C-alpha positions in Angstrom: -41.2 33.8 12.4 -43.7 30.9 12.7 -41.3 28.8 14.8 -41.0 31.6 17.4 -44.7 32.3 17.3 -45.3 28.6 18.0 -43.0 28.7 21.0 -44.8 31.8 22.3 -48.2 30.3 21.8 -47.2 27.0 23.4 -46.0 28.9 26.5 -49.3 30.8 26.7 -51.3 27.6 26.3 -49.2 25.8 28.9 -48.1 23.1 26.4 -49.8 20.9 23.9 -49.4 20.1 20.2 -49.3 22.7 17.5 -51.8 21.7 14.8 -51.6 24.8 12.5 -49.7 28.1 12.1 -51.0 30.6 9.6 -50.0 34.1 8.6 -53.1 36.3 8.8 -54.4 39.8 9.3 -56.4 40.6 12.4 -57.9 44.1 12.6 -55.3 45.3 10.1 -52.3 43.9 12.0 -50.1 41.0 10.8 -50.4 38.0 13.1 -49.4 34.4 13.3 -52.6 32.5 14.1 -51.5 29.4 16.0 -53.8 26.4 16.8 -52.8 24.1 19.7 -54.5 21.0 21.0 -53.8 20.1 24.6 -55.8 17.1 25.8 -59.5 17.9 24.9 -58.9 21.6 24.7 -58.1 23.6 21.5 -56.3 26.9 21.9 -56.5 29.6 19.2 -53.7 32.1 19.8 -52.8 35.2 17.7 -49.2 36.3 18.0 -48.2 39.7 16.6 -45.7 39.2 13.7 -43.9 42.4 14.5 -43.2 42.1 18.2 -44.3 38.7 19.4 -47.1 39.9 21.7 -50.1 37.7 22.2 -53.0 39.6 20.9 -55.7 37.0 21.4 -56.0 33.7 23.2 -59.1 31.7 23.2 -59.8 28.1 24.1 -62.7 25.7 23.5 -63.3 22.0 23.8 -61.5 20.3 20.9 -64.6 18.1 20.1 -66.8 21.1 19.5 -67.6 21.6 15.8 -68.2 25.2 14.8 
């Protein structure tokens, strides 16, 4: 569930504060999309809802507006 996805994402990001967890579809696969802020870095991590695998992990400066 979202709690476990948050734990997996936090471990991948190396810590931080979860700002958002959403259930989404990425390339036809159900994922939890987790946003984490750690210092001035924002992590966007997709965790597979079926098996907990990290499918995507990106990071950017948190002060970038896109």
